[in-house]
Each structure stands twice: as structure tokens, then as C-alpha cells.
Predicted model as a PDB file, atoms N, CA, C, CB and O in Angstrom, pLDDT in the B-factor column:
MODEL        1                                                                  
ATOM      1  N   MET A   1      83.215  95.499  71.880  1.00 75.00           N  
ATOM      2  CA  MET A   1      83.890  95.136  73.122  1.00 75.00           C  
ATOM      3  C   MET A   1      83.354  93.804  73.650  1.00 75.00           C  
ATOM      4  CB  MET A   1      83.711  96.246  74.178  1.00 75.00           C  
ATOM      5  O   MET A   1      82.226  93.403  73.364  1.00 75.00           O  
ATOM      6  N   ALA A   2      84.181  93.155  74.409  1.00 92.00           N  
ATOM      7  CA  ALA A   2      83.807  91.858  74.972  1.00 92.00           C  
ATOM      8  C   ALA A   2      82.960  92.044  76.230  1.00 92.00           C  
ATOM      9  CB  ALA A   2      85.065  91.025  75.293  1.00 92.00           C  
ATOM     10  O   ALA A   2      83.077  93.046  76.936  1.00 92.00           O  
ATOM     11  N   GLN A   3      82.123  91.077  76.487  1.00 96.00           N  
ATOM     12  CA  GLN A   3      81.300  91.080  77.698  1.00 96.00           C  
ATOM     13  C   GLN A   3      82.079  90.394  78.816  1.00 96.00           C  
ATOM     14  CB  GLN A   3      79.924  90.367  77.453  1.00 96.00           C  
ATOM     15  O   GLN A   3      82.766  89.401  78.574  1.00 96.00           O  
ATOM     16  N   ILE A   4      81.978  90.906  80.012  1.00 96.00           N  
ATOM     17  CA  ILE A   4      82.546  90.239  81.177  1.00 96.00           C  
ATOM     18  C   ILE A   4      81.462  90.150  82.241  1.00 96.00           C  
ATOM     19  CB  ILE A   4      83.810  90.996  81.714  1.00 96.00           C  
ATOM     20  O   ILE A   4      80.554  90.980  82.298  1.00 96.00           O  
ATOM     21  N   GLN A   5      81.573  89.141  83.072  1.00 97.00           N  
ATOM     22  CA  GLN A   5      80.625  88.958  84.166  1.00 97.00           C  
ATOM     23  C   GLN A   5      81.367  89.210  85.463  1.00 97.00           C  
ATOM     24  CB  GLN A   5      79.984  87.528  84.147  1.00 97.00           C  
ATOM     25  O   GLN A   5      82.425  88.632  85.708  1.00 97.00           O  
ATOM     26  N   ILE A   6      80.803  90.081  86.295  1.00 98.00           N  
ATOM     27  CA  ILE A   6      81.418  90.382  87.579  1.00 98.00           C  
ATOM     28  C   ILE A   6      80.494  89.918  88.691  1.00 98.00           C  
ATOM     29  CB  ILE A   6      81.725  91.894  87.711  1.00 98.00           C  
ATOM     30  O   ILE A   6      79.272  90.023  88.584  1.00 98.00           O  
ATOM     31  N   LYS A   7      81.089  89.403  89.759  1.00 98.00           N  
ATOM     32  CA  LYS A   7      80.333  88.898  90.896  1.00 98.00           C  
ATOM     33  C   LYS A   7      80.955  89.452  92.174  1.00 98.00           C  
ATOM     34  CB  LYS A   7      80.310  87.337  90.912  1.00 98.00           C  
ATOM     35  O   LYS A   7      82.174  89.417  92.345  1.00 98.00           O  
ATOM     36  N   LEU A   8      80.124  89.956  93.060  1.00 98.00           N  
ATOM     37  CA  LEU A   8      80.593  90.474  94.341  1.00 98.00           C  
ATOM     38  C   LEU A   8      80.748  89.305  95.302  1.00 98.00           C  
ATOM     39  CB  LEU A   8      79.613  91.549  94.916  1.00 98.00           C  
ATOM     40  O   LEU A   8      79.755  88.688  95.689  1.00 98.00           O  
ATOM     41  N   VAL A   9      81.986  88.991  95.694  1.00 98.00           N  
ATOM     42  CA  VAL A   9      82.232  87.820  96.536  1.00 98.00           C  
ATOM     43  C   VAL A   9      82.640  88.190  97.961  1.00 98.00           C  
ATOM     44  CB  VAL A   9      83.304  86.959  95.912  1.00 98.00           C  
ATOM     45  O   VAL A   9      82.657  87.328  98.840  1.00 98.00           O  
ATOM     46  N   LYS A  10      82.967  89.457  98.199  1.00 97.00           N  
ATOM     47  CA  LYS A  10      83.282  89.908  99.550  1.00 97.00           C  
ATOM     48  C   LYS A  10      82.420  91.115  99.888  1.00 97.00           C  
ATOM     49  CB  LYS A  10      84.789  90.253  99.687  1.00 97.00           C  
ATOM     50  O   LYS A  10      82.021  91.874  99.005  1.00 97.00           O  
ATOM     51  N   SER A  11      82.141  91.282 101.159  1.00 96.00           N  
ATOM     52  CA  SER A  11      81.269  92.345 101.622  1.00 96.00           C  
ATOM     53  C   SER A  11      81.949  93.707 101.537  1.00 96.00           C  
ATOM     54  CB  SER A  11      80.826  92.072 103.044  1.00 96.00           C  
ATOM     55  O   SER A  11      83.172  93.812 101.627  1.00 96.00           O  
ATOM     56  N   VAL A  12      81.134  94.752 101.362  1.00 96.00           N  
ATOM     57  CA  VAL A  12      81.656  96.117 101.354  1.00 96.00           C  
ATOM     58  C   VAL A  12      81.586  96.762 102.742  1.00 96.00           C  
ATOM     59  CB  VAL A  12      80.883  96.965 100.347  1.00 96.00           C  
ATOM     60  O   VAL A  12      81.934  97.932 102.902  1.00 96.00           O  
ATOM     61  N   ILE A  13      81.142  96.008 103.733  1.00 96.00           N  
ATOM     62  CA  ILE A  13      81.116  96.515 105.108  1.00 96.00           C  
ATOM     63  C   ILE A  13      82.554  96.750 105.561  1.00 96.00           C  
ATOM     64  CB  ILE A  13      80.377  95.517 106.074  1.00 96.00           C  
ATOM     65  O   ILE A  13      83.437  95.933 105.299  1.00 96.00           O  
ATOM     66  N   ASP A  14      82.776  97.847 106.226  1.00 96.00           N  
ATOM     67  CA  ASP A  14      84.103  98.260 106.709  1.00 96.00           C  
ATOM     68  C   ASP A  14      85.083  98.554 105.574  1.00 96.00           C  
ATOM     69  CB  ASP A  14      84.683  97.183 107.606  1.00 96.00           C  
ATOM     70  O   ASP A  14      86.296  98.464 105.764  1.00 96.00           O  
ATOM     71  N   ARG A  15      84.573  98.898 104.420  1.00 96.00           N  
ATOM     72  CA  ARG A  15      85.416  99.334 103.310  1.00 96.00           C  
ATOM     73  C   ARG A  15      85.269 100.842 103.173  1.00 96.00           C  
ATOM     74  CB  ARG A  15      85.033  98.605 101.975  1.00 96.00           C  
ATOM     75  O   ARG A  15      84.256 101.400 103.596  1.00 96.00           O  
ATOM     76  N   PRO A  16      86.256 101.511 102.593  1.00 97.00           N  
ATOM     77  CA  PRO A  16      86.133 102.965 102.395  1.00 97.00           C  
ATOM     78  C   PRO A  16      84.919 103.315 101.536  1.00 97.00           C  
ATOM     79  CB  PRO A  16      87.406 103.523 101.743  1.00 97.00           C  
ATOM     80  O   PRO A  16      84.501 102.531 100.683  1.00 97.00           O  
ATOM     81  N   GLU A  17      84.369 104.485 101.770  1.00 97.00           N  
ATOM     82  CA  GLU A  17      83.176 104.932 101.053  1.00 97.00           C  
ATOM     83  C   GLU A  17      83.396 104.925  99.544  1.00 97.00           C  
ATOM     84  CB  GLU A  17      82.775 106.331 101.516  1.00 97.00           C  
ATOM     85  O   GLU A  17      82.477 104.628  98.781  1.00 97.00           O  
ATOM     86  N   ARG A  18      84.590 105.247  99.123  1.00 97.00           N  
ATOM     87  CA  ARG A  18      84.892 105.262  97.689  1.00 97.00           C  
ATOM     88  C   ARG A  18      84.723 103.873  97.065  1.00 97.00           C  
ATOM     89  CB  ARG A  18      86.322 105.771  97.454  1.00 97.00           C  
ATOM     90  O   ARG A  18      84.207 103.745  95.955  1.00 97.00           O  
ATOM     91  N   GLN A  19      85.156 102.849  97.776  1.00 97.00           N  
ATOM     92  CA  GLN A  19      85.007 101.486  97.267  1.00 97.00           C  
ATOM     93  C   GLN A  19      83.539 101.069  97.264  1.00 97.00           C  
ATOM     94  CB  GLN A  19      85.837 100.503  98.109  1.00 97.00           C  
ATOM     95  O   GLN A  19      83.096 100.389  96.338  1.00 97.00           O  
ATOM     96  N   LYS A  20      82.788 101.460  98.272  1.00 97.00           N  
ATOM     97  CA  LYS A  20      81.364 101.142  98.313  1.00 97.00           C  
ATOM     98  C   LYS A  20      80.638 101.752  97.118  1.00 97.00           C  
ATOM     99  CB  LYS A  20      80.740 101.641  99.624  1.00 97.00           C  
ATOM    100  O   LYS A  20      79.793 101.106  96.500  1.00 97.00           O  
ATOM    101  N   ARG A  21      80.972 102.994  96.800  1.00 97.00           N  
ATOM    102  CA  ARG A  21      80.320 103.668  95.679  1.00 97.00           C  
ATOM    103  C   ARG A  21      80.756 103.079  94.343  1.00 97.00           C  
ATOM    104  CB  ARG A  21      80.623 105.163  95.712  1.00 97.00           C  
ATOM    105  O   ARG A  21      79.967 103.045  93.399  1.00 97.00           O  
ATOM    106  N   THR A  22      81.988 102.619  94.249  1.00 97.00           N  
ATOM    107  CA  THR A  22      82.454 101.992  93.012  1.00 97.00           C  
ATOM    108  C   THR A  22      81.703 100.692  92.767  1.00 97.00           C  
ATOM    109  CB  THR A  22      83.972 101.730  93.069  1.00 97.00           C  
ATOM    110  O   THR A  22      81.284 100.418  91.643  1.00 97.00           O  
ATOM    111  N   VAL A  23      81.530  99.890  93.816  1.00 97.00           N  
ATOM    112  CA  VAL A  23      80.777  98.637  93.689  1.00 97.00           C  
ATOM    113  C   VAL A  23      79.337  98.939  93.291  1.00 97.00           C  
ATOM    114  CB  VAL A  23      80.815  97.830  95.016  1.00 97.00           C  
ATOM    115  O   VAL A  23      78.775  98.245  92.443  1.00 97.00           O  
ATOM    116  N   GLN A  24      78.738  99.952  93.883  1.00 97.00           N  
ATOM    117  CA  GLN A  24      77.370 100.336  93.551  1.00 97.00           C  
ATOM    118  C   GLN A  24      77.281 100.824  92.104  1.00 97.00           C  
ATOM    119  CB  GLN A  24      76.870 101.425  94.514  1.00 97.00           C  
ATOM    120  O   GLN A  24      76.307 100.530  91.412  1.00 97.00           O  
ATOM    121  N   ALA A  25      78.283 101.564  91.647  1.00 96.00           N  
ATOM    122  CA  ALA A  25      78.288 102.073  90.277  1.00 96.00           C  
ATOM    123  C   ALA A  25      78.434 100.943  89.260  1.00 96.00           C  
ATOM    124  CB  ALA A  25      79.415 103.086  90.095  1.00 96.00           C  
ATOM    125  O   ALA A  25      77.988 101.074  88.120  1.00 96.00           O  
ATOM    126  N   LEU A  26      79.049  99.845  89.661  1.00 96.00           N  
ATOM    127  CA  LEU A  26      79.155  98.680  88.785  1.00 96.00           C  
ATOM    128  C   LEU A  26      77.831  97.919  88.701  1.00 96.00           C  
ATOM    129  CB  LEU A  26      80.262  97.749  89.278  1.00 96.00           C  
ATOM    130  O   LEU A  26      77.690  97.009  87.885  1.00 96.00           O  
ATOM    131  N   GLY A  27      76.874  98.284  89.532  1.00 96.00           N  
ATOM    132  CA  GLY A  27      75.559  97.654  89.482  1.00 96.00           C  
ATOM    133  C   GLY A  27      75.419  96.477  90.415  1.00 96.00           C  
ATOM    134  O   GLY A  27      74.512  95.660  90.255  1.00 96.00           O  
ATOM    135  N   LEU A  28      76.314  96.379  91.398  1.00 97.00           N  
ATOM    136  CA  LEU A  28      76.272  95.267  92.342  1.00 97.00           C  
ATOM    137  C   LEU A  28      75.759  95.771  93.680  1.00 97.00           C  
ATOM    138  CB  LEU A  28      77.670  94.612  92.501  1.00 97.00           C  
ATOM    139  O   LEU A  28      76.135  96.852  94.133  1.00 97.00           O  
ATOM    140  N   GLY A  29      74.902  94.987  94.306  1.00 94.00           N  
ATOM    141  CA  GLY A  29      74.346  95.390  95.588  1.00 94.00           C  
ATOM    142  C   GLY A  29      74.785  94.465  96.695  1.00 94.00           C  
ATOM    143  O   GLY A  29      75.712  94.764  97.448  1.00 94.00           O  
ATOM    144  N   LYS A  30      74.106  93.335  96.786  1.00 95.00           N  
ATOM    145  CA  LYS A  30      74.399  92.381  97.851  1.00 95.00           C  
ATOM    146  C   LYS A  30      75.498  91.419  97.432  1.00 95.00           C  
ATOM    147  CB  LYS A  30      73.141  91.604  98.236  1.00 95.00           C  
ATOM    148  O   LYS A  30      75.804  91.283  96.248  1.00 95.00           O  
ATOM    149  N   MET A  31      76.083  90.761  98.410  1.00 96.00           N  
ATOM    150  CA  MET A  31      77.083  89.734  98.124  1.00 96.00           C  
ATOM    151  C   MET A  31      76.452  88.637  97.280  1.00 96.00           C  
ATOM    152  CB  MET A  31      77.671  89.147  99.434  1.00 96.00           C  
ATOM    153  O   MET A  31      75.309  88.241  97.510  1.00 96.00           O  
ATOM    154  N   GLY A  32      77.197  88.158  96.316  1.00 97.00           N  
ATOM    155  CA  GLY A  32      76.704  87.107  95.456  1.00 97.00           C  
ATOM    156  C   GLY A  32      75.989  87.623  94.217  1.00 97.00           C  
ATOM    157  O   GLY A  32      75.666  86.846  93.319  1.00 97.00           O  
ATOM    158  N   SER A  33      75.739  88.932  94.158  1.00 97.00           N  
ATOM    159  CA  SER A  33      75.063  89.472  92.978  1.00 97.00           C  
ATOM    160  C   SER A  33      76.017  89.505  91.792  1.00 97.00           C  
ATOM    161  CB  SER A  33      74.513  90.884  93.264  1.00 97.00           C  
ATOM    162  O   SER A  33      77.217  89.726  91.954  1.00 97.00           O  
ATOM    163  N   THR A  34      75.475  89.285  90.605  1.00 97.00           N  
ATOM    164  CA  THR A  34      76.285  89.258  89.388  1.00 97.00           C  
ATOM    165  C   THR A  34      75.729  90.241  88.375  1.00 97.00           C  
ATOM    166  CB  THR A  34      76.332  87.841  88.789  1.00 97.00           C  
ATOM    167  O   THR A  34      74.560  90.621  88.424  1.00 97.00           O  
ATOM    168  N   LYS A  35      76.597  90.642  87.454  1.00 97.00           N  
ATOM    169  CA  LYS A  35      76.187  91.566  86.401  1.00 97.00           C  
ATOM    170  C   LYS A  35      77.086  91.354  85.200  1.00 97.00           C  
ATOM    171  CB  LYS A  35      76.244  93.044  86.886  1.00 97.00           C  
ATOM    172  O   LYS A  35      78.294  91.172  85.351  1.00 97.00           O  
ATOM    173  N   SER A  36      76.512  91.377  84.013  1.00 97.00           N  
ATOM    174  CA  SER A  36      77.278  91.310  82.774  1.00 97.00           C  
ATOM    175  C   SER A  36      77.419  92.726  82.227  1.00 97.00           C  
ATOM    176  CB  SER A  36      76.594  90.364  81.728  1.00 97.00           C  
ATOM    177  O   SER A  36      76.432  93.444  82.068  1.00 97.00           O  
ATOM    178  N   VAL A  37      78.653  93.116  81.944  1.00 96.00           N  
ATOM    179  CA  VAL A  37      78.928  94.468  81.458  1.00 96.00           C  
ATOM    180  C   VAL A  37      79.907  94.403  80.290  1.00 96.00           C  
ATOM    181  CB  VAL A  37      79.494  95.362  82.595  1.00 96.00           C  
ATOM    182  O   VAL A  37      80.624  93.419  80.112  1.00 96.00           O  
ATOM    183  N   GLU A  38      79.919  95.479  79.497  1.00 96.00           N  
ATOM    184  CA  GLU A  38      80.897  95.612  78.420  1.00 96.00           C  
ATOM    185  C   GLU A  38      82.261  95.925  79.034  1.00 96.00           C  
ATOM    186  CB  GLU A  38      80.471  96.725  77.403  1.00 96.00           C  
ATOM    187  O   GLU A  38      82.353  96.677  80.004  1.00 96.00           O  
ATOM    188  N   ASN A  39      83.308  95.351  78.469  1.00 95.00           N  
ATOM    189  CA  ASN A  39      84.657  95.579  78.979  1.00 95.00           C  
ATOM    190  C   ASN A  39      85.236  96.837  78.337  1.00 95.00           C  
ATOM    191  CB  ASN A  39      85.569  94.351  78.705  1.00 95.00           C  
ATOM    192  O   ASN A  39      86.030  96.759  77.399  1.00 95.00           O  
ATOM    193  N   THR A  40      84.828  97.999  78.852  1.00 95.00           N  
ATOM    194  CA  THR A  40      85.345  99.284  78.386  1.00 95.00           C  
ATOM    195  C   THR A  40      86.477  99.730  79.312  1.00 95.00           C  
ATOM    196  CB  THR A  40      84.211 100.360  78.334  1.00 95.00           C  
ATOM    197  O   THR A  40      86.609  99.201  80.415  1.00 95.00           O  
ATOM    198  N   PRO A  41      87.287 100.684  78.886  1.00 96.00           N  
ATOM    199  CA  PRO A  41      88.352 101.178  79.765  1.00 96.00           C  
ATOM    200  C   PRO A  41      87.824 101.729  81.097  1.00 96.00           C  
ATOM    201  CB  PRO A  41      89.142 102.259  79.050  1.00 96.00           C  
ATOM    202  O   PRO A  41      88.473 101.593  82.134  1.00 96.00           O  
ATOM    203  N   GLN A  42      86.637 102.353  81.055  1.00 96.00           N  
ATOM    204  CA  GLN A  42      86.058 102.913  82.277  1.00 96.00           C  
ATOM    205  C   GLN A  42      85.680 101.800  83.251  1.00 96.00           C  
ATOM    206  CB  GLN A  42      84.823 103.772  81.946  1.00 96.00           C  
ATOM    207  O   GLN A  42      85.978 101.890  84.442  1.00 96.00           O  
ATOM    208  N   VAL A  43      85.035 100.765  82.757  1.00 96.00           N  
ATOM    209  CA  VAL A  43      84.627  99.650  83.600  1.00 96.00           C  
ATOM    210  C   VAL A  43      85.858  98.888  84.100  1.00 96.00           C  
ATOM    211  CB  VAL A  43      83.681  98.704  82.827  1.00 96.00           C  
ATOM    212  O   VAL A  43      85.896  98.456  85.252  1.00 96.00           O  
ATOM    213  N   ALA A  44      86.865  98.724  83.234  1.00 96.00           N  
ATOM    214  CA  ALA A  44      88.088  98.021  83.637  1.00 96.00           C  
ATOM    215  C   ALA A  44      88.778  98.745  84.786  1.00 96.00           C  
ATOM    216  CB  ALA A  44      89.050  97.887  82.447  1.00 96.00           C  
ATOM    217  O   ALA A  44      89.307  98.103  85.693  1.00 96.00           O  
ATOM    218  N   GLY A  45      88.778 100.066  84.754  1.00 97.00           N  
ATOM    219  CA  GLY A  45      89.374 100.844  85.844  1.00 97.00           C  
ATOM    220  C   GLY A  45      88.603 100.696  87.138  1.00 97.00           C  
ATOM    221  O   GLY A  45      89.199 100.623  88.212  1.00 97.00           O  
ATOM    222  N   MET A  46      87.278 100.651  87.048  1.00 97.00           N  
ATOM    223  CA  MET A  46      86.454 100.471  88.240  1.00 97.00           C  
ATOM    224  C   MET A  46      86.683  99.086  88.838  1.00 97.00           C  
ATOM    225  CB  MET A  46      84.962 100.670  87.905  1.00 97.00           C  
ATOM    226  O   MET A  46      86.763  98.934  90.056  1.00 97.00           O  
ATOM    227  N   ILE A  47      86.787  98.075  87.968  1.00 97.00           N  
ATOM    228  CA  ILE A  47      87.028  96.714  88.451  1.00 97.00           C  
ATOM    229  C   ILE A  47      88.394  96.620  89.117  1.00 97.00           C  
ATOM    230  CB  ILE A  47      86.929  95.701  87.296  1.00 97.00           C  
ATOM    231  O   ILE A  47      88.538  95.968  90.152  1.00 97.00           O  
ATOM    232  N   LYS A  48      89.386  97.261  88.535  1.00 97.00           N  
ATOM    233  CA  LYS A  48      90.738  97.221  89.110  1.00 97.00           C  
ATOM    234  C   LYS A  48      90.772  97.853  90.503  1.00 97.00           C  
ATOM    235  CB  LYS A  48      91.731  97.943  88.184  1.00 97.00           C  
ATOM    236  O   LYS A  48      91.523  97.410  91.372  1.00 97.00           O  
ATOM    237  N   ALA A  49      89.959  98.885  90.710  1.00 97.00           N  
ATOM    238  CA  ALA A  49      89.936  99.584  91.994  1.00 97.00           C  
ATOM    239  C   ALA A  49      89.364  98.724  93.115  1.00 97.00           C  
ATOM    240  CB  ALA A  49      89.131 100.859  91.873  1.00 97.00           C  
ATOM    241  O   ALA A  49      89.719  98.912  94.279  1.00 97.00           O  
ATOM    242  N   VAL A  50      88.478  97.778  92.778  1.00 97.00           N  
ATOM    243  CA  VAL A  50      87.844  96.943  93.803  1.00 97.00           C  
ATOM    244  C   VAL A  50      88.011  95.456  93.478  1.00 97.00           C  
ATOM    245  CB  VAL A  50      86.348  97.294  93.931  1.00 97.00           C  
ATOM    246  O   VAL A  50      87.163  94.643  93.847  1.00 97.00           O  
ATOM    247  N   GLN A  51      89.096  95.098  92.793  1.00 97.00           N  
ATOM    248  CA  GLN A  51      89.285  93.712  92.352  1.00 97.00           C  
ATOM    249  C   GLN A  51      89.383  92.730  93.512  1.00 97.00           C  
ATOM    250  CB  GLN A  51      90.528  93.609  91.503  1.00 97.00           C  
ATOM    251  O   GLN A  51      89.120  91.541  93.331  1.00 97.00           O  
ATOM    252  N   HIS A  52      89.754  93.198  94.694  1.00 97.00           N  
ATOM    253  CA  HIS A  52      89.849  92.325  95.858  1.00 97.00           C  
ATOM    254  C   HIS A  52      88.478  91.920  96.389  1.00 97.00           C  
ATOM    255  CB  HIS A  52      90.640  93.008  96.953  1.00 97.00           C  
ATOM    256  O   HIS A  52      88.384  91.036  97.240  1.00 97.00           O  
ATOM    257  N   LEU A  53      87.412  92.555  95.897  1.00 97.00           N  
ATOM    258  CA  LEU A  53      86.050  92.229  96.327  1.00 97.00           C  
ATOM    259  C   LEU A  53      85.279  91.447  95.269  1.00 97.00           C  
ATOM    260  CB  LEU A  53      85.296  93.499  96.670  1.00 97.00           C  
ATOM    261  O   LEU A  53      84.190  90.942  95.543  1.00 97.00           O  
ATOM    262  N   LEU A  54      85.835  91.343  94.066  1.00 97.00           N  
ATOM    263  CA  LEU A  54      85.101  90.797  92.927  1.00 97.00           C  
ATOM    264  C   LEU A  54      85.698  89.515  92.386  1.00 97.00           C  
ATOM    265  CB  LEU A  54      85.040  91.808  91.835  1.00 97.00           C  
ATOM    266  O   LEU A  54      86.857  89.182  92.631  1.00 97.00           O  
ATOM    267  N   GLU A  55      84.863  88.809  91.641  1.00 97.00           N  
ATOM    268  CA  GLU A  55      85.296  87.669  90.834  1.00 97.00           C  
ATOM    269  C   GLU A  55      84.881  88.004  89.402  1.00 97.00           C  
ATOM    270  CB  GLU A  55      84.658  86.282  91.342  1.00 97.00           C  
ATOM    271  O   GLU A  55      83.707  88.263  89.138  1.00 97.00           O  
ATOM    272  N   VAL A  56      85.844  87.998  88.477  1.00 97.00           N  
ATOM    273  CA  VAL A  56      85.592  88.437  87.107  1.00 97.00           C  
ATOM    274  C   VAL A  56      85.809  87.279  86.146  1.00 97.00           C  
ATOM    275  CB  VAL A  56      86.503  89.628  86.734  1.00 97.00           C  
ATOM    276  O   VAL A  56      86.828  86.592  86.214  1.00 97.00           O  
ATOM    277  N   THR A  57      84.840  87.061  85.242  1.00 97.00           N  
ATOM    278  CA  THR A  57      84.983  86.036  84.203  1.00 97.00           C  
ATOM    279  C   THR A  57      84.577  86.639  82.869  1.00 97.00           C  
ATOM    280  CB  THR A  57      84.121  84.771  84.527  1.00 97.00           C  
ATOM    281  O   THR A  57      83.651  87.446  82.793  1.00 97.00           O  
ATOM    282  N   GLU A  58      85.286  86.237  81.811  1.00 95.00           N  
ATOM    283  CA  GLU A  58      84.947  86.692  80.460  1.00 95.00           C  
ATOM    284  C   GLU A  58      83.890  85.775  79.861  1.00 95.00           C  
ATOM    285  CB  GLU A  58      86.207  86.734  79.555  1.00 95.00           C  
ATOM    286  O   GLU A  58      83.917  84.559  80.050  1.00 95.00           O  
ATOM    287  N   LEU A  59      82.970  86.380  79.142  1.00 90.00           N  
ATOM    288  CA  LEU A  59      81.904  85.598  78.492  1.00 90.00           C  
ATOM    289  C   LEU A  59      82.225  85.378  77.033  1.00 90.00           C  
ATOM    290  CB  LEU A  59      80.544  86.301  78.628  1.00 90.00           C  
ATOM    291  O   LEU A  59      81.449  84.743  76.319  1.00 90.00           O  
TER     292      LEU A  59                                                      
ENDMDL                                                                          
END                                                                             
């Protein structure tokens, strides 16, 4: 699988608890934090659920 880099660009404050937990499950904490992950169907679904908070780039 290909690697993708995700970056949290918007705050999770005032977001539903489900979105906060999805961002946390992706390994992102504070705004501006980045993480490289494998592009699996599970991760792709999590990214799609909170895509309005993230910036995604392929490596």
C-alpha cells in the first residue's frame, strides 16, 4: 500500500465527539501535527469522515 501524510489543519474544538475520536485514532493531537500512514481502506474511511479538518498528501 502507498504511504500518505495527513496533517490536522483545523481544530477539533466544537466538533462532535465522534470526529474528535476519529482524529485521535489517526494519531493526530494538536493542530499542525502530521503523521505518515499506510493508505488502507480503514484509514481511507477515517480520513473521509474528517476530511474537512485534514490536509492529505501522497508520499
